[in-house]
N, C-alpha and C positions, 0 to 999 in steps of 0.2 A: 343258717342264720334264722333267728326267730323273726316272725312277721310282726309288725311291718318292718321292712328293712330295705336297705339299698346296697347294692354291690356294684362298685364302679372299678373297671379295669382300664388302664390307659397305658399306651406305649410312649407317651411323652406329651409335652405341652402343658398348658395351664387350664384348669377348669375351675371356674368360680361357681359355687352353688349357693343359692339363697333359699331359705325356707321361710315361708310366711305362715305362721301357725294360727293366726286368727285370734280367738278360737272360733269365730263364725266366718262364713264366706265373705260377708260384708267387711269385716275387720281385716281379713286376709287381703282383700282387694285394696283397702285403704293403705295397708302396710306396703303392698306392691307399688302403688302409685306414689307413695311417699318416697320410695327408693328410686324409681325411674323418672319421676316427675309427673306432675298433674297435666292432663290434656288441656290444651288451650281452647278457650271458647271462641267460636267464630264470631265475627261482627254480627250484631243483631239483624241488620238489613240482609245479610247473606242467607238468613233462615226464611225470608219472605218470598213472595211470588216473583218469579223471574221469567221474563218472556224472551224466548230465543227461537229463531227459525232461520233456516237457509231458504232463500228464495223470495225475499222481499223485492228484490230486483231494482227498486227505486226508493228514494227517500220518501216520496209521497206515500208509498205502500207501508213503509215503516211507521211514518207519522199516523197513518190511518189506524194501524194496529194499536198504537199507544192511545189514540183518541177513543177507539171502541172500548178498550179496556177501562179507561176512565169513565166513559159514558155509562157503562154497565155497573159502575161502582166497585170494580175489583181493585183492591189496594195493591198496586204494583210497586215493587221496590227496585227492580233492575230491568233494564232493556239492553239487549245485545244487538250488535250489527255483525252478521256473519260475513264470510269471505266474499259474498257478492257485492260488498261495498268497495272492494279493492279494484284498482285499475288493472285490467287484464289479469286478475288474480295474483298480482305481484305484491309481495309483502311490503308493508310500510308505505302503501300508496292509498289514495282515495279516488274512486271513479268520479271525476268532476263533471260528467255528463249525467249519469243516472242518480248520483248522490251529491249533486251540487248543493252546497249549504249544510252539509253534514256537521261540519265543525261548529257552526252557529247553533244548529239544533241541539247538539250535545250540550253546549253551554246553557241554552235555554231550559232544557229539562233538568239539568243539574241544579239550576237556581230554584226549580220547583221541588227539589228533593229526590228526584229519580236518579239512581245510579245508572251509568252507561258503560258497557263493556264492549270493546272492539275485539273481535276474534281475529287472530293472526295465525294461520296455519303455516307450518314450515315448508313453504313451497317456493324456494328460491329457484328461479328459472335461469339456468346457465346460458341457454341459447339466446334469450332476450337480452340479458345483461352483457353477454359477449358482443352481440350485434350493436348494442347501444349502451356504452359504458356510463352514460349520464344517469341511468336508472339504478 
């Protein structure tokens, strides 16, 4: 076979081959993404500064981190609450002792334009839920 060439042997099935000839690499990439679809742009805020940390341990510590960030003029777009906000690390719960008022704080900072993300790890505790089916 003269070069350039392609030799394909198959024992069955369907093979779809696409060739994007460009003629430049940029044009070949444009042809490729026109075929498979253009990548979606993330929301603008998702590209900004996001503050996430395990170990705030209390709502006051989380609030202090947000306040320090603002006080130092860092433009914060997103604040996370890691799994230490959960009651006994149970999914879909809030520790109402150490994070009392979290719901109100989330609403407050959202009104100020800060996005708030709650982290939920897949940690369903079968022993606790079996012992107390109300959780």
